[in-house]
VEXBA-628943 format. One record per residue (C-alpha): residue in three letters; chain; x, y, z. Coordinates in nm, 3 decimals. Example, Ala and Ser with C-alpha at 12.3 -4.5 7.8 and 13.67 -1.06 7.14 Angstrom:
BEGIN
baro; vopa; east; north; up
ALA; A; 1.230; -0.450; 0.780;
SER; A; 1.367; -0.106; 0.714;
***
This chain:
BEGIN
baro; vopa; east; north; up
MET; A; 0.924; -1.854; 1.772;
ASN; A; 1.082; -1.912; 1.434;
ARG; A; 0.875; -2.044; 1.148;
ARG; A; 1.042; -2.170; 0.833;
PHE; A; 0.882; -2.206; 0.492;
PHE; A; 1.041; -2.421; 0.224;
PHE; A; 0.924; -2.408; -0.135;
PRO; A; 1.157; -2.607; -0.361;
CYS; A; 0.962; -2.521; -0.676;
LEU; A; 1.112; -2.171; -0.650;
LEU; A; 1.422; -2.323; -0.801;
LEU; A; 1.218; -2.340; -1.120;
LEU; A; 1.001; -2.033; -1.082;
GLY; A; 0.840; -2.065; -1.419;
GLY; A; 0.667; -2.380; -1.306;
CYS; A; 0.538; -2.258; -0.971;
GLY; A; 0.262; -2.013; -1.055;
SER; A; 0.017; -1.890; -0.794;
ALA; A; -0.040; -2.237; -0.653;
THR; A; 0.306; -2.269; -0.497;
ILE; A; 0.162; -2.291; -0.147;
GLY; A; -0.182; -2.401; -0.262;
ASP; A; -0.504; -2.223; -0.348;
VAL; A; -0.688; -2.076; -0.054;
GLY; A; -1.032; -2.094; -0.212;
ALA; A; -1.330; -1.877; -0.137;
ASP; A; -1.312; -1.532; 0.014;
ALA; A; -1.299; -1.495; 0.388;
GLY; A; -1.595; -1.323; 0.550;
THR; A; -1.842; -1.130; 0.338;
GLY; A; -1.614; -1.001; 0.071;
THR; A; -1.261; -0.880; 0.034;
ASP; A; -1.260; -0.566; 0.244;
ALA; A; -1.025; -0.529; 0.537;
GLY; A; -1.294; -0.519; 0.801;
THR; A; -1.508; -0.797; 0.651;
GLY; A; -1.327; -1.078; 0.613;
ALA; A; 0.353; 0.156; -1.810;
GLY; A; 0.645; 0.114; -1.665;
THR; A; 0.789; 0.410; -1.482;
VAL; A; 0.572; 0.669; -1.314;
ALA; A; 0.402; 0.857; -1.597;
ASP; A; 0.322; 1.224; -1.617;
ALA; A; -0.036; 1.348; -1.625;
GLY; A; -0.225; 1.312; -1.950;
THR; A; -0.454; 1.546; -2.135;
ASP; A; -0.811; 1.443; -2.048;
PRO; A; -0.969; 1.454; -1.702;
GLY; A; -1.228; 1.202; -1.814;
THR; A; -1.134; 0.862; -1.946;
ASP; A; -0.797; 0.888; -2.115;
ALA; A; -0.496; 0.715; -1.973;
GLY; A; -0.274; 1.008; -2.055;
THR; A; 0.012; 1.049; -2.294;
GLY; A; 0.278; 1.184; -2.065;
GLY; A; 0.636; 1.078; -2.048;
ALA; A; 0.826; 0.895; -1.782;
GLY; A; 0.850; 1.042; -1.437;
GLY; A; 1.189; 0.895; -1.362;
ALA; A; 1.511; 0.819; -1.535;
GLY; A; 1.426; 0.451; -1.569;
GLY; A; 1.668; 0.167; -1.544;
THR; A; 1.721; -0.198; -1.612;
ALA; A; 1.556; -0.353; -1.310;
GLY; A; 1.391; -0.631; -1.508;
ASP; A; 1.161; -0.860; -1.312;
GLY; A; 1.379; -0.978; -1.027;
GLY; A; 1.626; -1.261; -1.059;
HIS; A; 1.928; -1.032; -1.036;
GLY; A; 2.128; -1.249; -0.798;
GLY; A; 2.294; -1.582; -0.863;
SER; A; 2.142; -1.732; -0.546;
VAL; A; 1.788; -1.860; -0.502;
VAL; A; 1.553; -1.784; -0.212;
SER; A; 1.478; -2.135; -0.088;
ASP; A; 1.349; -2.054; 0.257;
LEU; A; 1.207; -1.771; 0.466;
ASP; A; 1.280; -1.733; 0.836;
VAL; A; 0.979; -1.557; 0.993;
THR; A; 0.996; -1.432; 1.352;
THR; A; 0.790; -1.201; 1.571;
PHE; A; 0.950; -0.856; 1.583;
ILE; A; 0.685; -0.665; 1.782;
PRO; A; 0.400; -0.850; 1.958;
GLY; A; 0.089; -0.732; 2.140;
LEU; A; -0.049; -0.473; 1.895;
SER; A; -0.409; -0.395; 1.798;
ASN; A; -0.459; -0.402; 1.419;
PRO; A; -0.116; -0.258; 1.332;
TRP; A; -0.157; -0.085; 0.997;
ASP; A; 0.173; 0.053; 0.874;
ILE; A; 0.540; 0.066; 0.965;
ALA; A; 0.822; 0.310; 0.888;
TRP; A; 1.166; 0.408; 1.012;
LEU; A; 1.333; 0.736; 1.103;
PRO; A; 1.681; 0.797; 0.960;
ASN; A; 1.840; 0.686; 1.288;
GLY; A; 1.658; 0.351; 1.273;
THR; A; 1.377; 0.432; 1.518;
VAL; A; 1.070; 0.221; 1.432;
LEU; A; 0.724; 0.378; 1.393;
VAL; A; 0.401; 0.176; 1.381;
THR; A; 0.040; 0.290; 1.349;
GLU; A; -0.241; 0.087; 1.505;
ARG; A; -0.586; 0.131; 1.350;
PRO; A; -0.754; 0.220; 1.683;
GLY; A; -0.446; 0.432; 1.762;
PRO; A; -0.194; 0.520; 1.874;
LEU; A; 0.110; 0.612; 1.673;
ASN; A; 0.397; 0.422; 1.833;
VAL; A; 0.753; 0.557; 1.826;
TYR; A; 1.004; 0.303; 1.960;
LEU; A; 1.266; 0.543; 2.092;
ASN; A; 1.461; 0.283; 2.287;
GLY; A; 1.415; -0.016; 2.061;
VAL; A; 1.118; -0.245; 2.011;
ASP; A; 1.174; -0.428; 2.341;
ALA; A; 1.105; -0.111; 2.540;
PRO; A; 0.770; 0.070; 2.575;
PRO; A; 0.725; 0.321; 2.291;
PHE; A; 0.643; 0.687; 2.300;
THR; A; 0.279; 0.704; 2.186;
HIS; A; 0.060; 0.973; 2.037;
GLN; A; -0.320; 0.936; 2.029;
PRO; A; -0.495; 1.222; 1.844;
SER; A; -0.812; 1.327; 2.028;
ASP; A; -1.007; 1.354; 1.700;
LEU; A; -0.925; 1.002; 1.578;
VAL; A; -1.231; 0.802; 1.468;
ALA; A; -1.171; 0.427; 1.460;
ASN; A; -1.468; 0.244; 1.313;
GLY; A; -1.493; -0.043; 1.066;
GLU; A; -1.198; -0.019; 0.830;
GLY; A; -1.125; 0.338; 0.936;
GLY; A; -0.893; 0.473; 1.201;
MET; A; -0.520; 0.545; 1.206;
LEU; A; -0.396; 0.405; 0.876;
GLY; A; -0.100; 0.467; 0.644;
LEU; A; 0.229; 0.615; 0.759;
GLU; A; 0.522; 0.777; 0.579;
VAL; A; 0.843; 0.945; 0.693;
ASP; A; 0.964; 1.246; 0.498;
PRO; A; 1.292; 1.179; 0.312;
ALA; A; 1.413; 1.507; 0.461;
PHE; A; 1.309; 1.415; 0.816;
SER; A; 1.656; 1.490; 0.953;
THR; A; 1.600; 1.858; 0.875;
ASN; A; 1.220; 1.904; 0.883;
GLY; A; 1.102; 1.637; 1.131;
TYR; A; 0.793; 1.554; 0.922;
ILE; A; 0.596; 1.232; 0.917;
TYR; A; 0.258; 1.181; 0.749;
VAL; A; -0.034; 0.979; 0.884;
CYS; A; -0.367; 0.897; 0.720;
MET; A; -0.649; 0.898; 0.975;
CYS; A; -1.022; 0.930; 1.011;
SER; A; -1.107; 1.245; 1.203;
ASN; A; -1.406; 1.423; 1.356;
ALA; A; -1.222; 1.755; 1.382;
GLY; A; -1.435; 1.911; 1.106;
PRO; A; -1.808; 1.956; 1.068;
GLY; A; -1.834; 1.589; 0.976;
THR; A; -1.609; 1.286; 0.993;
ASP; A; -1.360; 1.263; 0.709;
VAL; A; -1.037; 1.091; 0.612;
ARG; A; -0.738; 1.322; 0.617;
LEU; A; -0.364; 1.323; 0.574;
VAL; A; -0.194; 1.477; 0.875;
ARG; A; 0.162; 1.603; 0.881;
PHE; A; 0.313; 1.570; 1.226;
LYS; A; 0.640; 1.738; 1.312;
LEU; A; 0.839; 1.526; 1.552;
GLU; A; 1.136; 1.620; 1.761;
THR; A; 1.439; 1.533; 1.553;
GLN; A; 1.641; 1.308; 1.556;
ASN; A; 1.463; 1.039; 1.755;
GLY; A; 1.100; 1.155; 1.727;
GLY; A; 1.054; 1.170; 2.104;
SER; A; 0.767; 1.420; 2.098;
VAL; A; 0.511; 1.574; 1.864;
VAL; A; 0.585; 1.944; 1.831;
ASP; A; 0.338; 2.044; 1.557;
ARG; A; 0.045; 1.917; 1.351;
THR; A; -0.080; 2.035; 1.011;
ASP; A; -0.373; 1.867; 0.836;
ILE; A; -0.252; 1.895; 0.477;
VAL; A; -0.540; 1.709; 0.307;
THR; A; -0.890; 1.708; 0.454;
GLY; A; -1.228; 1.613; 0.316;
MET; A; -1.151; 1.268; 0.184;
PRO; A; -1.490; 1.097; 0.201;
TYR; A; -1.601; 0.886; 0.496;
SER; A; -1.922; 0.692; 0.546;
SER; A; -1.918; 0.398; 0.788;
GLY; A; -1.541; 0.360; 0.780;
ARG; A; -1.566; 0.123; 0.486;
HIS; A; -1.315; 0.184; 0.205;
SER; A; -1.118; 0.448; 0.392;
GLY; A; -0.794; 0.382; 0.200;
CYS; A; -0.538; 0.530; 0.278;
ARG; A; -0.172; 0.482; 0.191;
PRO; A; 0.090; 0.761; 0.155;
ARG; A; 0.430; 0.705; -0.008;
PHE; A; 0.693; 0.943; -0.139;
GLY; A; 0.770; 0.883; -0.504;
PRO; A; 1.102; 0.924; -0.683;
ASP; A; 0.973; 1.258; -0.814;
GLY; A; 0.972; 1.400; -0.458;
TYR; A; 0.591; 1.416; -0.431;
LEU; A; 0.358; 1.234; -0.194;
TRP; A; 0.143; 0.973; -0.362;
VAL; A; -0.168; 0.885; -0.162;
GLY; A; -0.405; 0.600; -0.242;
THR; A; -0.762; 0.668; -0.126;
GLY; A; -1.085; 0.472; -0.094;
ASP; A; -1.427; 0.549; -0.237;
ALA; A; -1.596; 0.530; 0.108;
ALA; A; -1.853; 0.294; -0.051;
ILE; A; -2.019; 0.598; -0.210;
GLY; A; -2.099; 0.525; -0.573;
THR; A; -2.033; 0.866; -0.723;
THR; A; -1.695; 0.941; -0.566;
PRO; A; -1.457; 0.748; -0.797;
GLN; A; -1.564; 0.942; -1.109;
ASP; A; -1.625; 1.278; -0.938;
ASN; A; -1.339; 1.509; -1.030;
ASP; A; -1.411; 1.723; -0.724;
SER; A; -1.394; 1.433; -0.479;
LEU; A; -1.071; 1.299; -0.332;
GLY; A; -1.223; 0.953; -0.289;
GLY; A; -1.138; 0.663; -0.516;
LYS; A; -0.825; 0.838; -0.639;
VAL; A; -0.447; 0.834; -0.634;
LEU; A; -0.336; 1.177; -0.513;
ARG; A; -0.004; 1.336; -0.605;
ILE; A; 0.074; 1.631; -0.380;
ASP; A; 0.354; 1.829; -0.221;
ARG; A; 0.444; 1.843; 0.148;
ASN; A; 0.175; 2.106; 0.210;
GLY; A; -0.101; 1.910; 0.037;
ALA; A; -0.107; 2.118; -0.283;
ALA; A; -0.139; 1.954; -0.623;
ALA; A; 0.184; 1.865; -0.801;
PRO; A; 0.217; 2.136; -1.068;
ASP; A; 0.193; 1.900; -1.366;
ASN; A; -0.110; 1.705; -1.241;
LEU; A; -0.390; 1.676; -1.491;
GLY; A; -0.621; 1.979; -1.483;
GLY; A; -0.462; 2.114; -1.165;
PHE; A; -0.635; 1.847; -0.957;
ARG; A; -0.471; 1.698; -0.651;
TRP; A; -0.547; 1.356; -0.793;
PHE; A; -0.327; 1.187; -1.051;
SER; A; -0.570; 0.908; -1.141;
LYS; A; -0.935; 0.835; -1.068;
GLY; A; -1.184; 0.552; -1.095;
HIS; A; -1.043; 0.347; -0.807;
ARG; A; -1.232; 0.141; -0.549;
ASN; A; -1.006; 0.115; -0.245;
VAL; A; -0.633; 0.164; -0.294;
GLN; A; -0.449; -0.012; -0.014;
GLY; A; -0.091; -0.050; -0.136;
MET; A; 0.161; 0.187; -0.296;
ALA; A; 0.520; 0.105; -0.386;
PHE; A; 0.812; 0.229; -0.596;
ARG; A; 1.116; 0.033; -0.712;
SER; A; 1.444; 0.222; -0.684;
ASP; A; 1.619; 0.059; -0.981;
ASP; A; 1.380; 0.192; -1.242;
ASP; A; 1.128; 0.414; -1.056;
LEU; A; 0.849; 0.170; -1.138;
GLY; A; 0.541; 0.264; -0.938;
VAL; A; 0.244; 0.038; -0.861;
SER; A; -0.064; 0.033; -0.644;
ALA; A; -0.263; -0.258; -0.497;
GLU; A; -0.639; -0.234; -0.482;
HIS; A; -0.936; -0.423; -0.341;
GLY; A; -1.188; -0.553; -0.590;
PRO; A; -1.549; -0.635; -0.491;
ARG; A; -1.588; -1.016; -0.512;
VAL; A; -1.370; -1.038; -0.821;
ASP; A; -1.064; -0.866; -0.961;
ASP; A; -0.830; -0.739; -0.696;
GLU; A; -0.579; -0.540; -0.897;
VAL; A; -0.214; -0.445; -0.917;
ASN; A; -0.207; -0.124; -1.119;
LEU; A; 0.070; 0.086; -1.266;
LEU; A; 0.090; 0.441; -1.136;
VAL; A; -0.008; 0.615; -1.457;
ALA; A; -0.244; 0.904; -1.517;
GLY; A; -0.600; 0.844; -1.624;
ASN; A; -0.929; 0.677; -1.536;
PHE; A; -0.916; 0.320; -1.404;
GLY; A; -1.284; 0.264; -1.474;
TRP; A; -1.456; 0.190; -1.139;
ASP; A; -1.804; 0.348; -1.144;
PRO; A; -2.038; 0.165; -0.903;
VAL; A; -2.363; 0.349; -0.976;
PRO; A; -2.658; 0.374; -0.932;
GLY; A; -2.635; 0.367; -0.555;
TYR; A; -2.333; 0.157; -0.471;
THR; A; -2.352; -0.127; -0.723;
GLU; A; -2.063; -0.366; -0.677;
SER; A; -2.159; -0.596; -0.964;
VAL; A; -2.006; -0.355; -1.217;
PRO; A; -1.656; -0.430; -1.356;
MET; A; -1.353; -0.298; -1.172;
THR; A; -1.238; -0.160; -1.508;
ASP; A; -1.551; -0.079; -1.710;
LEU; A; -1.428; -0.067; -2.069;
ASP; A; -1.783; -0.045; -2.206;
LYS; A; -1.845; 0.281; -2.022;
PHE; A; -1.488; 0.414; -2.042;
SER; A; -1.324; 0.288; -2.359;
ASN; A; -0.984; 0.431; -2.266;
ALA; A; -0.987; 0.313; -1.906;
VAL; A; -0.650; 0.194; -1.777;
GLU; A; -0.645; -0.183; -1.736;
ALA; A; -0.472; -0.355; -1.447;
THR; A; -0.129; -0.505; -1.499;
TRP; A; -0.247; -0.799; -1.284;
SER; A; -0.594; -0.904; -1.174;
SER; A; -0.694; -1.183; -0.937;
GLY; A; -1.003; -1.281; -1.131;
SER; A; -1.239; -1.479; -0.910;
SER; A; -1.206; -1.509; -0.621;
THR; A; -1.030; -1.214; -0.465;
LEU; A; -0.747; -1.200; -0.213;
ALA; A; -0.813; -0.863; -0.044;
LEU; A; -0.478; -0.717; -0.145;
SER; A; -0.342; -0.468; 0.105;
GLY; A; 0.000; -0.307; 0.153;
ALA; A; 0.277; -0.342; -0.104;
THR; A; 0.653; -0.304; -0.118;
PHE; A; 0.935; -0.384; -0.356;
ILE; A; 1.205; -0.608; -0.207;
GLU; A; 1.551; -0.506; -0.322;
GLY; A; 1.914; -0.593; -0.257;
ASN; A; 2.164; -0.872; -0.317;
ALA; A; 2.066; -1.038; 0.010;
TRP; A; 1.742; -1.140; -0.162;
GLY; A; 1.917; -1.325; -0.444;
ASP; A; 1.678; -1.404; -0.729;
TRP; A; 1.404; -1.208; -0.548;
ASP; A; 1.592; -0.879; -0.586;
GLY; A; 1.332; -0.642; -0.733;
VAL; A; 1.018; -0.847; -0.670;
LEU; A; 0.690; -0.695; -0.552;
ALA; A; 0.545; -0.825; -0.225;
VAL; A; 0.177; -0.759; -0.149;
ALA; A; -0.008; -0.862; 0.167;
ALA; A; -0.343; -1.042; 0.136;
LEU; A; -0.601; -1.007; 0.411;
ALA; A; -0.881; -1.247; 0.316;
THR; A; -0.657; -1.527; 0.192;
MET; A; -0.400; -1.461; 0.465;
HIS; A; -0.072; -1.485; 0.279;
LEU; A; 0.202; -1.277; 0.117;
HIS; A; 0.184; -1.261; -0.262;
ILE; A; 0.509; -1.233; -0.459;
TYR; A; 0.517; -1.087; -0.811;
PHE; A; 0.802; -1.079; -1.060;
VAL; A; 0.752; -0.755; -1.253;
THR; A; 0.948; -0.631; -1.557;
SER; A; 1.070; -0.273; -1.594;
GLY; A; 0.775; -0.224; -1.829;
GLY; A; 0.529; -0.327; -1.557;
GLU; A; 0.442; -0.676; -1.684;
VAL; A; 0.389; -0.948; -1.423;
THR; A; 0.580; -1.255; -1.542;
ASP; A; 0.522; -1.481; -1.240;
ASP; A; 0.340; -1.476; -0.906;
PHE; A; 0.300; -1.711; -0.611;
ARG; A; 0.206; -1.729; -0.244;
VAL; A; 0.422; -1.754; 0.070;
ILE; A; 0.377; -1.708; 0.448;
ASP; A; 0.027; -1.850; 0.475;
ASP; A; 0.008; -1.943; 0.845;
ARG; A; 0.034; -1.604; 1.019;
GLY; A; -0.325; -1.482; 0.981;
ARG; A; -0.435; -1.167; 0.801;
LEU; A; -0.137; -0.978; 0.666;
ARG; A; -0.175; -0.601; 0.634;
SER; A; 0.142; -0.417; 0.532;
PRO; A; 0.482; -0.541; 0.417;
ARG; A; 0.774; -0.300; 0.405;
GLN; A; 1.146; -0.343; 0.363;
GLY; A; 1.344; -0.206; 0.653;
PRO; A; 1.672; -0.013; 0.646;
ASP; A; 1.850; -0.339; 0.736;
GLY; A; 1.726; -0.494; 0.413;
LEU; A; 1.491; -0.739; 0.586;
LEU; A; 1.116; -0.752; 0.525;
TYR; A; 0.869; -0.648; 0.795;
ILE; A; 0.496; -0.726; 0.786;
THR; A; 0.214; -0.602; 1.008;
THR; A; -0.059; -0.855; 1.086;
ASP; A; -0.423; -0.755; 1.122;
GLY; A; -0.495; -0.900; 1.464;
GLY; A; -0.729; -0.714; 1.698;
GLY; A; -0.710; -0.672; 2.072;
SER; A; -0.347; -0.745; 2.142;
GLY; A; -0.323; -1.013; 1.875;
GLY; A; -0.151; -0.802; 1.610;
GLN; A; 0.219; -0.829; 1.541;
VAL; A; 0.501; -0.703; 1.330;
LEU; A; 0.683; -0.994; 1.168;
GLN; A; 1.046; -0.994; 1.057;
VAL; A; 1.127; -1.197; 0.745;
THR; A; 1.482; -1.304; 0.658;
PRO; A; 1.563; -1.476; 0.329;
VAL; A; 1.765; -1.797; 0.326;
LEU; A; 1.957; -1.843; 0.001;
SER; A; 2.074; -2.152; -0.182;
PRO; A; 2.350; -2.134; -0.445;
***
């Protein structure tokens, strides 16, 4: 069934603000968590403690601006169901031949060999642990899939001496991914407690490395522990080794994070951002720069501390956008690009779980948010938006049982 959303104030974006669809109000459930209701990418800095780093740009840059490239205005969105009947679908990706892949948090990995109207090939790892916010999570296809057959899946696993979160590299049969022919666990030991704050989002950056947003597992010491992979943004190669210019040789690029859920890069200017859950205040959109982002919930797991504690860490990296109070439970993120999106070409789209909408941000090439507003607020909890190879937007919804879906979003332009 088609649903259409009309927001005439988009014709004058400066006057819309975040109340375009209307404020949602208090947080859903008992907080913002999924289960409860600088410009371009910068090189590593010089201090593994609190400094934001002084490195240069990781990409060639560009003139992307903050959206608004096209002469046409997005006046409407046509939202349809693309794949129904899923259980907490978490992430979506495409093989080079257009085959759709979807992870469901309880499992499995779905590979739609014969199109989304036919039953998919599925793969359910025997060591998958699906509990709370944990399970089968983020998904990424290797840019060189046509030659190496690699995809990458974040998952909670009991394959080791204790349950952990790990990044698994599966080798699929090329070209259509019709079978799993190999598995290599390239990052293990990401912390796990009850499943809370499991992260975990992998995306290839324009520098050719895998960037992985992780959660702190609701363990107070992990975000500031240099030897822990929790509460970090990792930057690694295809084998899980640290990128050679990472700070101090660590696999992490930045630390002091709570629960990184979204990761996105814009092709025009290589701008990289992450989206992160706050406690009951201050969900954040952060630039992917090196340094300490200032989350330090100790003693114990004290969530009343600031997301970015500038008193404790004077050089902590501040968010480029913060929700204030209350939070939205930001989740997956993607940049929407292409002339078909008119004045939205280059905007950032972030799903919101608690407030159940898609949040749109106009972001300059320097990483400044110049406008933001809400759309698609009647489809339940939205988990992960991603632009498909056809240029349309696809969003997974966080419905359990068989209530989860993948939505397809088509822009309707006005001159």
